[in-house]
C-alpha positions in Angstrom: 122.9 33.2 156.2 123.5 36.4 154.2 121.3 36.7 151.1 123.3 36.2 147.9 123.6 39.2 145.5 121.8 39.4 142.2 124.5 38.9 139.7 125.1 40.9 136.5 125.3 38.7 133.4 128.1 40.5 131.7 129.7 38.9 128.6 129.8 35.1 128.9 129.2 35.0 132.7 127.3 31.9 133.6 124.4 31.5 136.0 125.4 30.3 139.5 124.6 27.0 141.1 121.3 27.4 142.9 121.5 24.5 145.3 121.1 25.7 148.9 121.5 29.3 147.7 119.9 31.9 149.9 118.3 34.6 147.8 115.0 36.3 147.0 114.2 34.3 143.9 115.7 36.9 141.5 119.0 35.4 140.4 120.5 37.7 137.8 119.9 40.7 135.5 121.1 41.6 132.1 122.5 39.3 129.5 120.5 38.4 126.4 117.8 36.1 125.2 119.9 34.0 122.8 119.0 30.4 122.3 122.1 29.3 124.2 121.4 31.6 127.2 117.8 30.4 127.4 118.7 26.8 127.3 121.4 27.4 130.0 118.7 29.1 132.1 116.0 26.5 131.8 118.4 23.6 132.5 119.5 25.4 135.7 115.9 26.0 136.9 115.9 29.7 135.8 113.6 31.6 133.5 113.3 35.2 132.3 110.4 37.4 133.6 110.5 41.2 133.4 108.7 44.2 132.0 109.5 46.3 129.0 111.0 49.1 131.1 113.4 46.9 133.1 116.6 45.0 132.2 116.1 41.3 131.7 115.5 39.7 135.1 116.2 36.0 135.7 114.1 34.2 138.3 114.1 30.9 140.2 111.4 30.9 142.8 112.2 29.4 146.2 108.9 27.5 145.9 108.1 26.1 142.5 104.6 25.2 141.1 104.7 22.0 139.0 102.2 19.5 137.8 103.3 15.8 137.7 102.1 14.2 134.5 99.7 11.8 136.3 98.2 14.5 138.5 96.5 16.7 136.0 92.8 16.9 136.7 90.1 17.0 134.1 86.6 18.0 135.1 83.6 15.8 134.2 82.1 18.6 132.0 85.4 18.9 130.0 85.6 15.1 129.6 82.1 15.2 128.1 83.2 17.9 125.6 86.3 15.9 124.7 84.2 12.8 124.0 82.0 14.8 121.6 85.2 16.0 119.9 84.3 19.6 120.6 88.0 20.5 120.2 90.8 19.4 118.0 94.5 20.1 118.4 97.7 20.7 116.6 101.3 21.3 117.7 103.8 23.9 116.3 101.6 25.2 113.4 101.2 28.9 114.5 103.9 29.6 117.1 104.2 33.3 116.7 100.4 33.7 116.5 100.0 31.8 119.8 102.6 34.0 121.5 100.8 37.1 120.1 97.4 36.1 121.6 99.0 35.1 124.9 100.4 38.7 125.1 97.0 40.3 124.3 94.8 38.4 126.7 94.1 40.4 129.9 94.5 38.4 133.1 92.9 39.0 136.5 95.3 40.7 138.9 97.9 41.4 136.2 98.8 44.7 134.4 100.6 44.7 131.1 102.4 41.7 129.7 105.9 40.1 129.9 105.5 39.1 126.3 106.7 41.7 123.8 108.6 42.0 120.6 112.0 41.0 122.1 110.4 38.0 123.8 108.6 36.8 120.7 111.8 37.1 118.7 113.8 35.1 121.3 111.3 32.3 121.7 110.6 32.1 118.0 114.4 31.4 117.6 114.1 28.8 120.3 111.1 27.3 118.4 113.1 27.3 115.2 115.9 25.5 117.1 113.4 22.8 118.1 113.1 23.5 121.8 110.0 25.7 122.1 106.5 24.5 121.1 103.0 25.8 120.6 99.8 23.9 121.0 96.7 25.1 119.0 93.2 24.3 120.0 90.5 24.4 117.3 86.7 24.5 117.4 84.7 24.4 114.1 87.9 25.1 112.2 88.6 28.3 114.1 91.4 29.0 116.7 89.8 28.6 120.1 92.8 28.8 122.4 96.4 27.7 122.8 99.6 27.6 124.8 103.3 27.6 124.4 106.3 26.4 126.3 109.8 24.9 126.2 110.8 21.3 126.2 114.2 19.9 127.3 114.7 16.3 128.2 111.6 15.0 129.8 110.5 18.3 131.3 108.1 20.7 129.8 108.3 24.4 130.9 104.9 26.0 130.5 105.1 29.7 129.6 101.6 31.0 128.8 98.1 30.1 127.5 94.9 31.8 126.3 91.4 30.9 125.2 88.7 32.5 123.1 86.2 29.7 123.7 85.1 28.3 127.1 87.3 25.4 128.2 89.6 25.7 125.2 92.8 26.2 127.3 91.9 23.4 129.7 91.3 21.1 126.7 94.6 22.1 125.4 96.3 21.2 128.7 94.4 17.9 128.7 95.8 17.1 125.3 99.3 18.3 126.2 99.4 16.0 129.2 98.1 13.1 127.2 100.9 13.6 124.7 103.6 14.2 127.4 102.5 11.0 129.2 102.8 9.0 126.1 106.4 10.2 125.8 107.1 9.5 129.5 107.7 13.1 130.5 108.2 13.7 134.2 106.4 17.0 134.9 105.2 20.4 133.6 106.9 23.3 135.3 104.2 26.0 135.8 106.7 28.3 137.6 104.4 30.5 139.7 101.6 29.4 142.0 98.0 30.3 141.1 94.7 29.0 142.5 93.7 28.0 138.9 96.8 25.8 138.5 96.3 24.2 141.9 92.7 23.3 140.9 94.2 21.5 137.9 96.4 19.3 140.1 99.5 21.4 140.6 101.7 21.0 143.7 104.4 23.2 145.3 107.9 22.0 145.8 111.0 23.6 147.2 113.7 24.8 144.8 116.1 22.2 145.9 113.6 19.5 145.3 112.7 21.0 142.0 116.4 21.0 140.9 116.7 17.3 141.8 113.7 16.5 139.7 114.9 18.7 136.9 118.3 16.9 136.9 116.6 13.6 136.5 114.4 14.8 133.7 117.4 16.3 131.8 119.1 12.9 131.6 116.7 12.0 128.8 117.0 13.0 125.1 115.0 16.0 124.0 112.2 15.6 121.4 113.4 18.5 119.2 111.7 19.9 116.1 108.1 20.1 115.0 105.9 17.9 117.3 103.1 17.7 114.7 105.6 16.0 112.4 106.8 13.8 115.2 103.3 12.6 115.9 102.8 11.7 112.3 106.1 9.9 112.0 105.5 7.8 115.0 101.9 7.0 114.0 100.4 8.2 117.3 98.0 10.7 115.7 94.9 8.4 115.9 95.4 8.1 119.7 95.5 11.8 120.4 94.2 13.9 117.5 90.4 13.7 117.3 88.7 13.7 114.0 89.4 16.9 112.2 91.5 17.8 109.1 93.1 20.4 111.3 95.1 17.6 112.7 96.4 16.3 109.4 
């Protein structure tokens, strides 16, 4: 089968249907990072990933790395830290700051960053629209790590994370999965395979299988808005938020 061309997103042109599509994993180029375009992309199994010198590139890997909610693995040493309340957590308190630190952290095998001013502006708009979220990890009243991602329906699309303190990002993921499980989410989309993600319980699925799971997850309502406020309003803070005034 001939490989499909990479389409140019001119004007209001939509993303193609990806089911049984034969391509390299790069679906399109161009377009913009408006809230509407980003939501269209995520709901079709596509995400932007590019560098500052290239046009916007839209990806949908032929093999997708995901973590089912019940499959996340927590090490014994981390469990002990969590029992001692070594970390506390908040949602949606410092979204721009979390993106900023994710961009600055140097990662093994990577050069540069895919998070720059245009990206921060776009995802901040998505945050303000209630679809993007940050998770802050605190230790002794100081920011120890964090992550951010996108939530639509019962799917969470992880974008990036960082840590300043040992185990802070893993603790953040543990907390995130506890919260997502309480809200009956289906999976976290980790997008690209890494050995680290596999050690945390990730699995690889084909794009067609991923699209089927995504379709199911999108049948549910989206928990939009500030998740810190959502937790307070639904009186679930005592179950998840440790014992720090950072959680209040």
